[in-house]
C-alpha positions in Angstrom: 0.0 0.0 0.0 1.4 3.4 -0.9 2.2 6.0 1.7 -0.5 8.2 0.3 -3.2 5.6 0.8 -1.9 4.7 4.3 -2.1 8.4 5.3 -5.6 8.7 3.7 -6.8 5.7 5.7 -5.3 7.0 8.9 -6.9 10.4 8.3 -10.3 8.7 7.7 -10.0 6.8 11.0 -9.0 9.9 12.9 -12.0 11.8 11.4 -14.4 9.1 12.6 -12.9 9.1 16.1 -13.1 12.9 16.3 -16.7 12.9 15.1 -17.6 10.3 17.7 -16.1 12.3 20.5 -17.9 15.4 19.2 -21.2 13.6 19.0 -20.8 12.3 22.5 -19.5 15.4 24.3 -21.1 18.3 22.5 -24.8 17.6 23.5 -23.7 17.1 27.1 -21.7 20.3 27.1 -24.5 22.3 25.5 -27.2 20.9 27.9 -25.0 21.6 31.0 -24.9 17.9 31.8 -21.1 18.1 32.0 -18.7 21.0 32.2 -15.5 21.5 30.2 -13.3 20.2 33.1 -15.3 16.9 33.1 -15.0 16.6 29.3 -11.2 17.1 29.7 -11.2 14.2 32.2 -13.0 12.0 29.7 -10.4 12.8 27.0 -7.6 12.2 29.5 -9.1 8.8 30.3 -8.9 8.0 26.6 -5.3 9.2 26.5 -6.2 11.9 24.1 -4.6 12.6 21.6 -2.2 9.6 21.7 -4.9 7.0 20.9 -5.5 8.5 17.5 
């Protein structure tokens, strides 16, 4: 597989992960269910950004 396609695949995966995080955290942040500090703890638990 060429370097271009490997990078394209990695970018696609990263995009899906980021969309999932957004879709999970944004509604909770907007509703006040969680605050930014709590969202940061969630990302830390996921070892953000190393897991991408």
